[in-house]
C-alpha positions as CSV (number, residue, x, y, z in Angstrom):
1,M,15.0,-146.9,79.5
2,V,16.1,-149.1,76.6
3,D,14.6,-152.6,76.6
4,I,17.6,-154.6,75.3
5,E,15.8,-157.9,75.4
6,A,12.8,-156.7,73.4
7,N,15.2,-154.9,70.8
8,L,17.3,-158.0,70.5
9,R,14.4,-160.3,69.9
10,H,13.0,-158.0,67.3
11,V,16.3,-157.8,65.5
12,Q,16.6,-161.6,65.6
13,R,13.1,-161.9,64.1
14,R,13.8,-159.5,61.3
15,I,17.1,-161.4,60.5
16,A,15.2,-164.7,60.3
17,E,12.4,-163.2,58.1
18,A,15.0,-161.6,55.7
19,A,16.9,-164.9,55.5
20,E,13.7,-166.7,54.6
21,R,12.8,-164.1,51.9
22,G,16.4,-164.8,50.5
23,G,15.8,-168.6,50.6
24,R,18.5,-169.0,53.3
25,D,18.8,-170.7,56.7
26,P,18.8,-168.0,59.4
27,A,21.5,-170.0,61.2
28,E,23.9,-169.0,58.5
29,I,23.8,-165.4,59.8
30,T,25.9,-164.2,62.8
31,L,24.7,-161.2,64.7
32,V,27.5,-159.2,65.9
33,A,26.3,-156.8,68.5
34,V,28.4,-153.6,68.2
35,T,29.2,-152.1,71.5
36,K,31.0,-148.9,70.6
37,L,30.4,-146.4,73.4
38,R,28.3,-148.9,75.2
39,S,28.7,-149.8,78.8
40,V,30.1,-153.0,80.4
41,E,26.6,-153.5,81.9
42,D,25.1,-153.4,78.4
43,I,27.5,-156.1,77.2
44,K,26.7,-158.2,80.2
45,A,23.0,-157.9,79.5
46,A,23.3,-158.9,75.9
47,Y,25.5,-161.9,77.0
48,E,22.9,-163.0,79.4
49,L,20.3,-162.8,76.6
50,G,22.4,-165.2,74.5
51,V,24.6,-162.9,72.4
52,R,28.1,-164.4,71.9
53,H,29.5,-162.1,69.2
54,F,30.5,-158.6,70.0
55,G,32.0,-155.9,67.9
56,E,34.2,-152.9,68.8
57,N,35.3,-150.1,66.5
58,R,38.2,-148.8,68.5
59,V,41.2,-150.6,70.0
60,H,41.6,-148.3,73.0
61,E,38.0,-148.6,74.0
62,A,38.1,-152.4,73.6
63,A,41.2,-152.5,75.7
64,E,39.2,-150.9,78.6
65,K,36.1,-153.2,78.4
66,I,37.3,-156.6,77.1
67,P,39.5,-157.4,80.2
68,I,36.5,-156.5,82.5
69,I,34.2,-158.8,80.7
70,N,36.8,-161.6,80.7
71,R,37.1,-161.3,84.4
72,W,33.4,-161.4,84.8
73,L,33.1,-164.5,82.7
74,E,35.8,-166.2,84.7
75,Q,33.6,-165.8,87.8
76,E,30.7,-167.4,86.0
77,R,30.2,-171.1,86.8
78,T,29.7,-172.2,83.2
79,P,30.9,-169.4,81.0
80,T,30.4,-169.6,77.3
81,P,33.3,-167.9,75.4
82,L,32.7,-164.7,73.5
83,T,34.0,-163.9,70.0
84,W,35.3,-160.4,69.8
85,H,35.1,-158.7,66.4
86,M,37.3,-155.7,65.4
87,V,34.9,-153.9,63.1
88,G,36.3,-150.5,62.9
89,H,39.3,-149.0,60.9
90,L,42.6,-150.6,62.3
91,Q,45.7,-148.5,62.2
92,S,49.0,-150.4,61.8
93,R,50.3,-149.0,65.1
94,K,47.3,-150.5,66.9
95,A,47.8,-154.0,65.3
96,K,49.8,-155.4,68.2
97,D,47.0,-154.6,70.8
98,A,44.3,-155.7,68.4
99,I,45.6,-159.2,68.0
100,R,45.7,-159.7,71.8
101,L,42.1,-158.4,72.2
102,F,40.2,-159.6,69.1
103,D,39.3,-163.1,67.7
104,I,38.6,-161.8,64.1
105,I,39.4,-158.6,62.3
106,H,36.9,-157.3,59.8
107,S,38.8,-154.3,58.4
108,V,42.1,-155.3,56.7
109,D,42.4,-152.7,54.0
110,T,46.1,-152.6,53.0
111,P,48.9,-155.0,52.3
112,K,50.9,-153.2,54.9
113,L,48.4,-153.9,57.6
114,A,48.1,-157.6,56.5
115,K,51.9,-158.1,56.6
116,R,52.2,-156.5,60.0
117,L,49.4,-158.6,61.4
118,D,51.2,-161.7,60.0
119,R,54.5,-160.8,61.7
120,L,52.8,-160.0,65.0
121,C,50.7,-163.2,65.0
122,E,53.9,-165.3,64.2
123,R,55.4,-164.0,67.4
124,E,52.3,-164.8,69.3
125,G,52.0,-168.2,67.8
126,R,48.6,-167.8,66.3
127,V,46.6,-167.4,63.2
128,M,44.2,-164.4,63.0
129,P,41.1,-164.8,60.9
130,V,40.5,-161.6,58.9
131,L,38.1,-160.1,56.3
132,L,39.3,-157.8,53.6
133,E,37.5,-154.4,53.6
134,A,36.2,-153.4,50.2
135,N,35.0,-149.9,49.2
136,V,32.5,-150.8,46.6
137,S,30.8,-147.5,46.7
138,G,33.7,-145.3,45.7
139,E,33.1,-142.9,48.7
140,E,36.2,-141.1,49.7
141,S,35.1,-141.0,53.3
142,K,35.3,-144.8,53.5
143,Y,38.2,-147.0,54.0
144,G,38.9,-150.2,52.1
145,F,40.3,-151.4,48.9
146,A,39.0,-149.3,45.9
147,L,36.7,-151.7,44.2
148,E,33.8,-149.5,43.0
149,R,34.5,-150.5,39.3
150,W,35.9,-153.9,39.7
151,E,33.5,-155.5,37.3
152,E,34.4,-153.3,34.2
153,D,37.8,-152.0,35.3
154,E,40.3,-154.7,34.5
155,E,43.2,-152.8,36.1
156,Q,41.4,-152.3,39.3
157,R,40.2,-155.9,39.5
158,E,43.5,-157.5,38.6
159,G,45.4,-155.2,40.9
160,F,43.2,-156.2,43.8
161,F,43.5,-159.9,42.9
162,A,47.3,-159.7,42.8
163,I,47.2,-158.2,46.4
164,V,44.8,-161.0,47.6
165,E,47.2,-163.6,46.2
166,E,50.0,-162.1,48.3
167,M,47.7,-162.0,51.4
168,L,46.6,-165.6,51.0
169,A,50.3,-166.7,51.1
170,L,50.8,-165.1,54.6
171,P,50.8,-168.0,57.0
172,N,49.6,-166.3,60.2
173,I,46.5,-164.6,59.0
174,G,43.5,-166.5,57.5
175,V,41.4,-164.6,54.9
176,Q,37.8,-165.7,55.4
177,G,35.9,-163.3,53.3
178,L,35.0,-159.6,52.7
179,M,33.5,-156.6,54.6
180,T,31.9,-153.4,53.4
181,M,30.0,-150.4,54.5
182,A,27.2,-149.2,52.3
183,P,26.5,-145.5,51.8
184,I,24.1,-143.9,54.4
185,V,20.8,-143.9,52.5
186,T,17.2,-143.0,53.4
187,D,15.7,-146.1,51.7
188,P,17.5,-149.4,52.6
189,E,16.8,-150.6,49.0
190,D,19.3,-148.0,47.8
191,A,22.0,-150.0,49.6
192,R,21.2,-153.2,47.8
193,P,23.4,-152.7,44.7
194,Y,26.5,-152.2,47.0
195,F,25.7,-155.4,48.9
196,R,25.2,-157.3,45.7
197,R,28.4,-156.0,44.3
198,L,30.3,-157.3,47.3
199,R,28.6,-160.7,47.0
200,E,29.4,-160.9,43.3
201,L,33.1,-159.9,44.1
202,R,33.2,-162.8,46.7
203,D,31.9,-165.2,44.1
204,E,34.6,-164.1,41.6
205,L,37.3,-164.6,44.4
206,R,35.9,-168.1,45.0
207,R,36.5,-168.9,41.3
208,R,39.9,-167.3,41.2
209,F,41.1,-168.8,44.5
210,P,39.1,-171.8,44.9
211,T,41.2,-173.5,47.7
212,S,40.7,-170.5,50.0
213,S,37.9,-169.8,52.4
214,W,35.5,-167.1,51.3
215,R,32.6,-168.0,53.6
216,H,32.0,-164.6,55.2
217,L,30.3,-161.5,54.0
218,S,30.2,-158.9,56.7
219,M,27.7,-156.3,55.6
220,G,24.7,-154.6,56.9
221,M,24.0,-152.4,59.9
222,T,21.0,-151.1,61.8
223,D,19.5,-149.2,58.8
224,D,20.0,-151.8,56.1
225,F,20.8,-155.2,57.6
226,E,17.6,-156.9,56.2
227,V,18.6,-156.0,52.6
228,A,22.2,-157.2,53.4
229,V,20.8,-160.6,54.6
230,E,18.7,-160.9,51.5
231,E,21.9,-160.3,49.4
232,G,24.0,-162.9,51.3
233,A,25.4,-161.4,54.4
234,T,26.8,-164.0,56.8
235,M,27.6,-161.3,59.4
236,V,25.6,-158.2,60.3
237,R,27.0,-155.5,62.6
238,I,24.2,-154.0,64.7
239,G,24.4,-151.7,67.6
240,R,21.7,-149.0,67.7
241,A,18.8,-151.4,66.9
242,I,19.8,-153.4,70.0
243,F,21.1,-150.9,72.4
244,G,19.3,-147.7,71.5
245,E,20.9,-144.4,70.3
246,R,24.5,-143.9,71.3
247,P,25.2,-141.8,74.2
248,E,26.6,-138.2,73.6
249,V,30.3,-138.0,73.9
């Protein structure tokens, strides 16, 4: 049986140690417990251990679990609100459901999606915090804006910055930073260049658009989160290291 408490404390300790190695305050890093294919009972257990940020990859799965958790929280005497993160690829046709379920979306990867979220949020009377997903590895299997050559390729860089400028003008979404997924590697050190590239891109965006918030870097998962923290991650998305191997589907 998986010991969620022991796993969670171990992950928290590793985050703190990685932050200290990077000269950072561990309080700067938000642990997002990713609950894809996890049970409602697993989510409750993590909540009772103090986790307040949860991530889901699929809108339809979130639509089944989040209402159950919300009803459970309503029955608690002093419930502490959760923050639900959409961390998986978001199709435009699922955007309407997503804005009603989630508190922040990590995976905005096209102007079309950003504009649709903006229109939907206007109808709902809300502003949705979002992160822009950047494909800094160049892998065809990954979603995100193509930014594997942004440093040396002026066309790629300036094209992205033009899109960013358009998105920053949308009144009902709030761009708060960037997200990426590093390649799957055997040695976590091999992921470091990709995390560094994302951080440097964020730093350039801060220079180019200084009045906007670029506070978040969502990067790092179970196999590489310590390196991501050392390179500046403010959010790490961790599932397996907390909940154990995913069940077979």
